[in-house]
Every structure is written in structure tokens, then in C-alpha cells.
C-alpha positions in Angstrom: 108.0 113.3 88.4 108.5 111.2 84.6 106.4 111.6 82.2 105.8 108.2 82.5 105.3 107.8 85.9 102.5 110.5 85.3 101.1 108.4 82.6 101.2 105.1 85.1 99.4 107.3 87.5 96.9 108.3 84.6 96.3 104.5 84.1 95.9 103.5 87.1 92.7 106.1 88.0 90.9 104.8 84.9 91.5 101.0 85.4 89.0 101.2 88.6 86.9 102.2 85.9 85.2 99.5 83.8 82.1 101.3 82.2 83.0 103.9 79.2 80.4 106.2 81.2 82.0 106.6 84.0 85.6 107.2 82.2 83.8 109.9 80.1 83.0 111.5 83.5 86.1 111.5 84.9 87.2 113.4 81.7 84.7 115.6 82.3 85.8 116.7 86.3 89.4 116.8 85.0 88.6 119.5 82.4 86.5 121.2 85.1 89.7 121.1 87.2 91.4 122.8 84.4 92.8 126.2 85.5 90.7 128.6 82.7 92.6 130.1 80.6 93.6 133.6 81.0 91.6 135.5 78.1 94.7 137.3 76.8 95.6 134.0 75.3 92.4 133.1 73.6 93.7 134.0 70.2 93.8 132.6 66.9 97.3 132.1 67.0 96.9 130.0 70.1 93.5 128.1 68.8 94.5 124.6 67.4 93.8 123.1 63.9 92.3 119.8 63.2 89.9 120.0 66.4 86.0 120.9 65.9 85.9 122.5 69.2 87.9 125.0 70.4 90.8 124.6 71.8 93.3 126.9 73.0 97.1 125.8 73.8 99.5 128.3 75.4 102.9 127.2 75.9 105.5 129.3 77.8 109.1 128.5 78.1 110.7 128.8 82.0 114.1 127.5 83.2 114.3 125.1 80.1 110.7 123.6 80.6 107.8 124.0 79.0 105.0 125.1 80.7 101.9 124.3 79.0 98.5 126.2 79.4 94.8 125.2 77.7 90.8 125.7 77.6 88.3 124.0 75.6 84.7 124.9 74.7 83.7 121.5 74.7 83.7 119.3 78.0 85.7 116.0 77.0 87.6 117.7 75.1 88.6 119.8 77.9 89.7 116.3 79.9 91.5 115.2 76.8 93.2 118.3 77.2 94.1 118.3 80.5 95.6 115.1 80.5 97.9 115.8 78.0 99.0 119.0 79.8 99.8 117.0 83.2 101.7 114.3 81.3 103.7 116.6 79.3 103.7 120.1 80.8 107.0 120.9 83.1 109.3 118.9 81.3 112.0 119.9 78.9 111.4 120.1 75.0 113.5 116.7 75.0 111.7 115.1 77.1 108.5 115.9 75.3 109.9 115.3 71.7 111.3 111.4 73.3 108.1 110.9 74.9 105.9 107.7 73.9 102.3 108.7 74.7 101.3 105.0 75.8 98.8 106.3 78.4 96.4 107.2 75.6 95.9 103.1 74.4 95.9 102.1 78.1 92.9 104.0 79.4 91.2 102.8 76.0 91.0 106.5 75.1 91.7 106.0 71.3 88.9 103.6 70.7 86.1 105.6 72.8 86.7 108.8 70.7 84.9 109.5 67.6 86.7 110.6 64.4 86.5 113.7 64.8 87.5 114.0 68.8 90.3 111.5 68.0 91.8 113.7 65.0 91.7 116.4 67.8 93.6 114.1 69.9 96.5 113.8 66.9 96.3 117.7 66.1 96.7 118.7 70.3 99.6 116.2 70.7 101.2 117.3 67.3 100.7 121.1 68.5 102.7 120.6 72.2 105.3 119.2 70.1 105.9 121.3 67.6 106.2 123.4 70.8 108.9 121.2 71.9 110.9 121.4 68.4 110.4 125.1 67.9 111.7 126.0 71.8 114.7 122.5 71.7 116.3 125.1 68.8 116.1 127.8 71.3 118.2 125.9 73.8 
């Protein structure tokens, strides 16, 4: 699936929910479905700067694709990072760098996050793109 197809799928999932409490619950559920990050990756190096809660992001470059795994100690943030991973994991560095993450706006995430969570979301996207840029130079 392309990045945009995955984003459209997420928009569709959220479009059926009118109440933001239901959308938060979906985020929490998605976060709970996230495969736990291996303890060896919960290092200072993998912590994302700019997030109020602790978020670890591991990136592995395999066969030209970047595979992301992550975890957070906050339920909603864990859901947010699970969405980012779902959209961007297992794509090429260039696809990730070129991606327009319109789903964030479309599902109303940006306007319903506190300023600190919003900053954290920006920091997560920035870190994912930094990995993509680093891996693109290795190709």
C-alpha cells in the first residue's frame, strides 16, 4: 500500500466517529495494539526530544525500506505514534521524505491536541524524517 492509501484508510476509520472522546478512545486502542518496543531500544539515543511524555523510536533499514518501531509511556501519544508508524513504516527513505501527512489535518488531530502534544507530534514527524534523510544518504 502507498503512504496515501494508508492515510485514506485512517481518515475513513476516524470519519465514522463524530465525538472526540470516541476518537481519543480509538487512538488509545491503536496504541494498545502497538507491539511493545524491545527493552534494548529504550535508550536515551532513541528518545524523541520535544515530547512531554517519553517516546522511543527505533528505525531499521532493511532491503531499502525503513521499518519503524516505537513506544510511549502515555496512552494517547502511543496511539499517535502508532498512526505515524502505520503510515510511514516499510517505505523507502524518499517516499517518507516526499510524504504529505494530510491525515493529521483530515482527522482533526492537530486541532484537538494540547500544545505540548502537538509539539510532540511535530517532533515525532521530524525524527522520522531525520532517519529517512540519514538512510537516503546511505543508499
